[in-house]
C-alpha positions as CSV (number, residue, x, y, z in Angstrom):
1,M,0.0,0.0,0.0
2,G,3.1,2.3,0.0
3,S,4.3,4.4,2.9
4,P,1.4,5.9,4.9
5,L,3.8,8.8,5.8
6,R,3.7,10.0,2.2
7,R,0.0,9.6,1.6
8,K,-2.2,12.6,0.9
9,H,-5.1,11.4,3.0
10,P,-5.2,10.6,6.8
11,P,-4.1,7.1,7.6
12,H,-7.6,5.9,8.5
13,A,-9.0,7.1,5.2
14,H,-6.1,5.6,3.2
15,L,-6.5,2.2,5.0
16,A,-10.2,2.2,4.4
17,A,-9.7,2.8,0.7
18,S,-7.0,0.1,0.5
19,G,-9.5,-2.6,1.5
20,R,-12.1,-4.1,-0.8
21,P,-15.7,-4.6,0.3
22,S,-15.3,-8.4,-0.1
23,R,-12.1,-8.4,2.0
24,P,-12.4,-5.6,4.4
25,G,-8.8,-6.0,5.8
26,L,-5.2,-5.7,4.7
27,E,-1.7,-6.8,5.7
28,A,1.2,-4.4,5.7
29,R,4.6,-3.6,7.2
30,P,4.6,0.1,7.5
31,G,7.7,0.1,9.7
32,D,9.6,-2.1,12.0
33,V,6.5,-4.1,13.0
34,P,4.1,-6.2,10.7
35,A,0.6,-5.0,10.9
36,A,-2.9,-6.3,10.0
37,G,-5.9,-4.0,9.7
38,T,-9.6,-4.5,9.6
39,A,-12.5,-2.1,8.7
40,S,-15.2,-4.7,9.3
41,R,-17.6,-5.1,12.1
42,R,-17.2,-8.9,11.9
43,G,-13.4,-8.6,12.2
44,R,-13.9,-6.4,15.3
45,A,-16.3,-8.9,16.8
46,F,-13.7,-11.7,16.1
47,S,-11.0,-9.7,17.8
48,A,-13.3,-9.2,20.8
49,G,-13.8,-12.9,21.2
50,R,-10.1,-13.6,21.0
51,S,-8.7,-10.6,22.9
52,S,-8.4,-12.3,26.3
53,S,-6.0,-14.9,25.0
54,T,-4.4,-13.6,21.9
55,A,-3.9,-9.9,22.0
56,T,-2.8,-7.1,24.2
57,S,-2.6,-3.4,23.4
58,T,0.6,-1.4,22.9
59,S,1.7,2.0,23.7
60,P,0.6,4.4,25.3
61,S,-0.7,1.8,27.8
62,P,1.6,-1.0,29.2
63,P,1.3,-4.7,28.2
64,Y,-1.5,-6.7,29.9
65,G,-0.5,-8.1,33.2
66,A,-0.3,-7.3,36.9
67,Y,1.0,-3.8,36.4
68,W,-1.7,-3.0,33.8
69,R,-4.5,-4.4,36.1
70,A,-3.2,-2.2,39.0
71,L,-3.2,0.9,36.7
72,R,-6.6,0.1,35.4
73,K,-8.0,-0.4,38.9
74,L,-6.5,2.9,40.1
75,C,-8.1,4.8,37.2
76,A,-11.4,3.1,37.5
77,L,-11.7,3.5,41.4
78,E,-9.8,6.7,42.1
79,L,-9.7,8.9,39.0
80,L,-12.5,8.2,36.5
81,C,-15.3,6.4,38.4
82,G,-18.8,7.7,38.5
83,F,-18.4,9.1,41.9
84,K,-15.4,11.1,40.9
85,V,-17.1,12.4,37.8
86,R,-20.1,13.6,39.9
87,Q,-17.6,15.1,42.5
88,L,-16.1,17.2,39.7
89,A,-19.4,18.8,38.8
90,P,-18.4,22.2,40.4
91,T,-15.2,22.2,38.3
92,R,-17.1,21.6,35.1
93,D,-19.6,24.3,36.0
94,R,-17.0,26.9,36.9
95,E,-14.7,26.3,33.9
96,T,-17.4,26.1,31.2
97,M,-18.9,29.4,32.6
98,S,-15.4,30.8,32.4
99,L,-15.5,29.7,28.7
100,V,-18.8,31.5,28.3
101,R,-17.5,34.7,29.9
102,E,-14.4,34.6,27.6
103,V,-16.5,34.5,24.6
104,V,-18.7,37.4,25.9
105,R,-15.5,39.4,26.5
106,R,-14.2,38.8,23.1
107,C,-17.3,39.8,21.2
108,S,-18.1,42.8,23.4
109,G,-16.9,45.3,20.8
110,E,-18.8,47.1,18.2
111,G,-20.0,45.0,15.3
112,P,-19.6,41.3,14.7
113,V,-16.3,39.7,16.0
114,V,-14.9,36.5,14.8
115,V,-13.9,34.2,17.6
116,N,-11.3,31.4,17.5
117,L,-13.6,28.8,19.1
118,G,-11.2,26.0,18.7
119,E,-8.6,27.8,20.8
120,L,-11.1,28.5,23.6
121,L,-12.3,25.0,23.6
122,V,-8.7,23.7,24.1
123,S,-8.1,26.1,26.9
124,C,-11.4,25.1,28.7
125,A,-10.9,21.4,28.3
126,S,-7.3,21.6,29.4
127,S,-8.2,23.6,32.5
128,I,-10.8,21.0,33.6
129,T,-8.4,18.2,33.0
130,G,-5.7,20.0,35.0
131,L,-7.9,20.7,37.9
132,A,-9.3,17.2,37.8
133,A,-5.8,15.8,37.9
134,F,-4.1,18.2,40.3
135,G,-6.9,19.7,42.2
136,D,-7.2,23.4,43.4
137,R,-3.5,23.1,44.6
138,C,-2.7,23.8,41.0
139,S,-1.8,27.5,41.1
140,G,-2.3,29.9,38.4
141,D,1.3,29.8,37.3
142,L,1.3,26.0,37.3
143,M,-1.9,26.0,35.3
144,E,-0.4,28.3,32.8
145,Q,2.6,26.0,32.3
146,F,0.2,23.0,32.1
147,L,-1.8,24.7,29.4
148,S,1.2,25.7,27.5
149,A,2.7,22.2,27.6
150,I,-0.7,20.8,26.4
151,S,-0.7,23.2,23.4
152,V,2.9,22.3,22.5
153,V,2.1,18.6,22.7
154,I,-1.0,18.8,20.6
155,F,0.8,20.8,18.0
156,N,3.8,18.5,17.7
157,I,1.9,15.3,17.5
158,S,-0.7,16.5,14.9
159,G,0.2,13.9,12.3
160,F,0.6,10.2,11.7
161,C,1.6,8.5,14.9
162,V,5.2,7.6,14.2
163,S,5.5,5.6,17.5
164,D,3.0,3.0,16.1
165,L,5.4,2.4,13.2
166,F,8.8,2.6,14.8
167,P,8.8,1.8,18.5
168,S,12.4,3.2,18.7
169,L,11.0,6.6,18.1
170,W,8.2,6.5,20.6
171,I,6.7,9.9,21.2
172,S,4.6,10.7,24.3
173,G,1.6,13.0,24.0
174,G,-1.6,14.2,25.7
175,T,-5.2,14.1,24.6
176,G,-7.5,16.7,23.1
177,T,-10.5,14.5,22.8
178,V,-13.1,16.7,24.5
179,S,-12.0,20.0,22.8
180,S,-11.7,18.4,19.4
181,T,-15.1,16.6,19.6
182,A,-16.8,19.9,20.9
183,E,-15.2,21.7,17.9
184,W,-16.5,18.9,15.5
185,V,-20.0,19.3,17.0
186,M,-20.1,23.0,16.4
187,A,-18.7,22.6,12.9
188,E,-21.4,20.0,12.0
189,L,-24.1,22.2,13.4
190,M,-22.9,25.1,11.3
191,K,-22.9,22.9,8.2
192,N,-26.5,21.7,9.1
193,P,-28.5,24.7,10.2
194,D,-31.7,22.8,10.7
195,A,-29.9,20.6,13.3
196,M,-28.5,23.7,14.9
197,V,-32.0,25.3,15.4
198,K,-33.4,22.1,16.7
199,A,-30.6,21.6,19.3
200,Q,-30.6,25.2,20.3
201,N,-34.3,25.4,20.8
202,E,-34.2,22.3,22.9
203,V,-31.3,23.6,25.2
204,R,-33.1,26.9,25.6
205,R,-36.3,25.3,26.7
206,A,-34.5,23.1,29.2
207,F,-32.5,25.9,30.7
208,K,-35.2,28.5,30.7
209,N,-35.8,30.1,34.2
210,I,-33.2,28.1,36.0
211,G,-29.8,29.2,37.2
212,P,-26.5,28.1,35.7
213,H,-25.7,25.8,38.7
214,D,-28.8,23.8,37.7
215,H,-27.8,23.3,34.0
216,E,-26.1,20.0,34.4
217,S,-29.1,18.5,36.1
218,Q,-31.1,19.1,33.0
219,M,-28.8,17.0,30.7
220,E,-31.3,14.1,30.7
221,E,-33.8,16.4,29.0
222,L,-31.5,17.2,26.1
223,Y,-32.4,14.1,23.9
224,Y,-31.7,15.7,20.6
225,T,-28.5,17.4,21.6
226,R,-27.2,14.1,22.8
227,M,-28.0,12.6,19.5
228,V,-26.1,15.4,17.9
229,I,-23.1,14.5,20.0
230,K,-23.5,10.7,19.3
231,E,-23.7,11.4,15.5
232,T,-20.7,13.7,15.6
233,L,-18.7,10.9,17.4
234,R,-19.8,8.5,14.7
235,L,-18.4,10.7,11.9
236,H,-15.5,12.0,13.9
237,P,-14.4,9.4,16.4
238,P,-11.6,10.6,18.7
239,L,-9.3,7.8,17.6
240,P,-10.1,6.7,14.0
241,L,-7.6,3.8,14.4
242,L,-8.2,2.2,17.7
243,L,-5.1,1.4,19.9
244,P,-3.3,-1.5,18.2
245,R,-3.4,-5.0,19.7
246,V,-0.4,-7.3,19.5
247,C,-1.0,-10.9,18.7
248,R,0.4,-13.1,21.4
249,E,-0.1,-16.2,19.2
250,T,-0.8,-16.8,15.5
251,C,-4.6,-16.7,14.7
252,N,-7.0,-16.1,11.9
253,V,-9.1,-13.1,11.6
254,G,-11.6,-13.6,8.7
255,P,-9.6,-14.6,5.7
256,F,-6.2,-13.5,7.2
257,E,-3.7,-15.4,9.2
258,V,-2.2,-12.8,11.6
259,A,1.2,-13.9,12.8
260,K,2.3,-13.8,16.3
261,G,3.8,-10.3,17.2
262,S,1.8,-8.5,14.5
263,R,-0.2,-5.4,15.5
264,V,-3.9,-5.6,14.8
265,I,-5.3,-2.2,13.8
266,I,-9.1,-1.6,14.0
267,N,-10.4,1.2,11.7
268,S,-13.3,2.4,13.7
269,W,-13.7,5.4,11.4
270,A,-14.3,3.2,8.4
271,I,-16.7,0.9,10.3
272,A,-18.8,4.0,11.5
273,R,-19.1,5.2,7.9
274,S,-19.8,1.9,6.3
275,P,-23.1,1.7,4.3
276,E,-23.3,-1.9,5.4
277,H,-24.1,-0.8,8.9
278,W,-25.6,2.8,8.4
279,D,-28.1,4.3,6.1
280,D,-26.8,7.4,4.3
281,A,-23.5,6.8,6.1
282,E,-21.7,9.9,5.1
283,K,-24.7,12.2,6.0
284,F,-25.0,14.0,9.4
285,K,-28.4,12.6,10.7
286,P,-28.7,12.8,14.6
287,E,-32.2,11.3,14.3
288,R,-30.6,7.9,13.3
289,F,-30.0,7.4,17.0
290,E,-33.6,8.0,18.1
291,N,-34.5,4.3,18.1
292,S,-30.9,2.9,18.1
293,M,-29.3,0.8,20.9
294,A,-25.8,2.0,20.1
295,D,-24.1,3.8,23.0
296,F,-20.6,4.7,24.2
297,K,-20.0,1.4,26.0
298,G,-18.4,-0.5,23.1
299,T,-21.1,-3.2,23.0
300,H,-22.1,-2.5,19.4
301,F,-19.2,-3.1,17.1
302,E,-20.5,-0.8,14.3
303,Y,-20.1,2.2,16.8
304,L,-16.9,2.4,18.8
305,P,-15.9,6.0,19.4
306,F,-14.2,5.1,22.6
307,G,-13.1,1.5,21.8
308,Y,-14.4,-1.6,23.5
309,G,-13.7,-4.0,26.3
310,R,-10.9,-3.9,28.8
311,R,-8.9,-1.5,26.6
312,M,-11.7,1.0,25.9
313,C,-11.1,4.6,27.0
314,P,-11.5,4.6,30.8
315,G,-12.3,8.3,30.8
316,S,-15.3,8.2,28.4
317,G,-17.7,9.0,31.3
318,F,-15.6,12.0,32.3
319,G,-15.2,13.2,28.8
320,I,-18.9,13.0,27.9
321,S,-20.0,14.8,31.0
322,V,-17.6,17.7,30.1
323,L,-18.6,17.6,26.4
324,E,-22.3,17.7,27.0
325,L,-22.2,20.7,29.3
326,M,-19.7,22.6,27.1
327,V,-21.8,22.2,24.0
328,A,-25.1,22.9,25.8
329,R,-23.8,26.2,27.2
330,L,-22.4,27.3,23.8
331,L,-25.8,26.7,22.3
332,Y,-27.7,28.4,25.1
333,Y,-25.7,31.6,25.6
334,F,-24.9,32.4,21.9
335,D,-26.2,32.6,18.4
336,W,-23.5,31.5,16.0
337,S,-22.8,32.3,12.4
338,L,-20.1,31.9,9.8
339,P,-17.7,34.8,9.2
340,D,-17.4,36.8,6.0
341,G,-20.7,35.7,4.5
342,M,-19.5,32.1,4.2
343,R,-22.1,29.5,3.3
344,P,-22.5,26.3,5.3
345,E,-21.3,24.1,2.4
346,E,-18.1,26.1,2.2
347,L,-16.9,25.4,5.7
348,D,-13.9,23.1,5.5
349,M,-13.9,19.8,7.4
350,D,-10.3,18.8,7.0
351,M,-8.9,16.5,9.6
352,T,-5.4,16.0,11.2
353,V,-4.8,12.9,13.2
354,G,-2.5,13.0,16.2
355,A,-3.4,12.5,19.8
356,S,-7.0,12.7,18.5
357,A,-8.7,13.4,15.2
358,K,-9.0,17.2,15.2
359,R,-9.8,19.9,12.7
360,T,-6.8,20.9,10.7
361,N,-7.9,24.5,10.8
362,Q,-9.4,25.7,14.1
363,L,-13.0,26.7,13.9
364,H,-13.6,30.5,13.7
365,L,-17.2,31.7,14.2
366,V,-19.1,34.9,14.9
367,A,-20.7,34.7,18.3
368,S,-23.7,36.9,19.3
369,P,-24.8,36.8,22.9
370,Y,-28.3,35.5,23.3
371,E,-30.6,37.7,25.4
372,V,-30.7,35.7,28.6
373,L,-29.9,36.9,32.1
374,M,-26.3,35.8,33.0
375,D,-24.7,36.3,36.3
376,L,-21.2,36.8,34.9
């Protein structure tokens, strides 16, 4: 298939195009390590059935064993459990309201002002992550250093993950999942004005006549807005290629024999856009989730935005809680429009894959404060 480092399209798109419908997989040696890829739900299901005995994931998490189990337990019980997510509600409330205030500040001049929404979302998500990890002991100076480091990391790993091809060149990095997904949500809503109106009306009905501190308690009422987020994660999964698994023994995946030591790469982006599993697969249609059982738990192999099984993202609950409140408040407090008379179909949706699949060009929008009482 040639070197993925020289390809014009992102790795997940190139890998999807390299497979044929009748054989939705491929074998390759893109670097030091042989690899096998699959873009089929059947291949994913087969891998799920064999994962406990034949595969283990690679960097950035350690090989499966006692150390991995201890880290997983620590994350599950101390850092990312449901109780901890609920405990961090005041932090989410405070930092997302700080985001609202910053947007208000930037658009307080005369005439329409273009806001770099992508930049503000990175700052907000990083602040919440920093406070969740370090607590209020993280001083303003330390937080500034943390945000600066996060920005540098995200910039420097915005490309094909070289560490997956050449272990000797392993590059560490952070995550921008929440901010990049929020940016994709807003971009999709700008390209689909009817969906924007529907989501915005729903949020404004739910938040009407209640104070900001009660906003998160209304998330269960935002049925359509949650479908918008689900649909965005289908079209723009944070990790288009799930973390590779390493075969611990030679096995067969569909028509392929996967040799011991090979990395198995699951193309969740291709699965989520497959017409075999989705009607109008390339179209943004939040309503498709109205009667769907697909969720974020990794139990439906056609929809794996956070992976599946023991190796699925342990912070999905934390991330979704931040994402929902962030998006809801952006829709509640502001009306949004494209700059310079741009039409929805002209908005670029180019993607760069690094720590997460983010927009190549940060989203710039015109924000107009909605006439609601805000205690800012």
